[in-house]
C-alpha positions, 0 to 999 in steps of 0.5 A: 081554378077550383082545384087551386081553391081546394088545395088552398082550403086543405092547406089552411085546415092543416095549418090550423090543426098544427097550430091547435096541437102546438098550443096544447098543454106541454107542462109535461116537460118539466123536470122532477120536483120542478112543479112538485105539489107542496105537502099541503096538497098531499094531505100534510104540511111542510116547507121547501128548503133552499135546494128545492127538497121538501122538509116537514115542519117541526110541529107536524105529526109525521113519521120520522125515517131513521136508519139504525146500525149496530156494531158489536164485538163479542167474546164467548167461552162457549162458541157454539152456544153464542153462535146459535144465539145469534142465528136463532134470535134473528129468526125468532124476532123476524130477522135474517142473516144477510152475510156471515163468515167463519174461520178457525185459527190455532194458537201457539200452544196448539189450541183452536180458536174460532172467529166469525162475523155476521151481518144481521137484519132485524126489525128496528123496533126489536133491535135492542131486544136482539142485542140483549138476547145475543149477549146472554152467553157472551161478553160484549167488548164493544157496542156502538149504535149509529143512526141516520135521519133520512126524513127530509130525503125520503119526503123529497123523493115522495114529492118528486114521485107524485109530481112525475105520476101526475105528469105521466097521467097528463101525457097519457091523456094527451096521447089518447086525444092527439091525432098528430103523428109527430106530436105523438112521437114527442109524447112517447119519448117524454113518457119513456123518460118519465117512467124511467125516473119513476122506476128509479125513485120508486126503487130508492124509496123501497130501499129506504123503506127496507133500511128503516124497517130492518136495522143492520147489526154487524157482529164479530164473535171470537172464541176465548178461554178467558174473557178480556177484562173490561176496565171502566173505572175513572183514571187515578191522579197518577194515571192522569200524570203519567198520561200527561207526561207521555203526551208531552214527550210524544208532542216533543218527539213529533216536533223533532220529527217535523224539524228533521223533515223541514231540514231535509226539505231545505237541505238542497238550498243549504248545500247551494248556499254553503258552496256559493258563499265561500266562492263569492267571499274568495273572489270578493277578497281577491278583488279587494286585494287587487284593488288595494294593491293597485291603489298602493302602487298609485300612491307609491308612484306619486311619491316617487315623482315628487 
């Protein structure tokens, strides 16, 4: 009897312990950003967009995250000088050559021309200075600057990262306190998942930081004997008339092409209709002749009987 009572007491204590563990705080299971603190809790203010991402307020004094990308097409009579400007200016301004390729070609008259492409990374605040430096001994055929504002995405990732770090801290605390082996395994699985997400988001933030800090400059350099003439004047009245005439002719030609395409597309149906209609007309006329001949024969027969 005493043994049974002791067993029941042990069983009761075990159930009580499991119930207390099951009622512990399990908010660690939420996905990144689900319980993310607002930017007000992070020391700044902002709003949450419809897709759950964080968007800083317009009046807030925050650092915008802009990725700048330059595309330049250069010509140089002194190829080596222009090439050295590209390399030395990048080094002088704290940048570097990310990728480069060069090739030689021979013209029909036996002259050797060189062509090169460069992908350069330079500090964003010095990008304009770099572009001006490499254009000193070259002719700029084209220059294009494109920007990408990643501010919202960047702050959204920061909010997700902070939420995950808080979840990681809570789970580590629970692991230190719990003595239940099954519960401990669950916590370890969740902690591994959270740490993986932290690593992914941290890596993306690092990529964003580098892209914002170092602008991309894509350069093509061609060796030439004479620079290509760049015409920047407004078109004359005659040029505008000629352009309008060419545009009208081109539109008419495109219309004719479309008609031909439609005709080819309808050609099988046209052939079927063209073959079937004469056949139908032939048999219809033949039937009509037979019917008329029969009718006339009946009339003639009636008249003879009279």
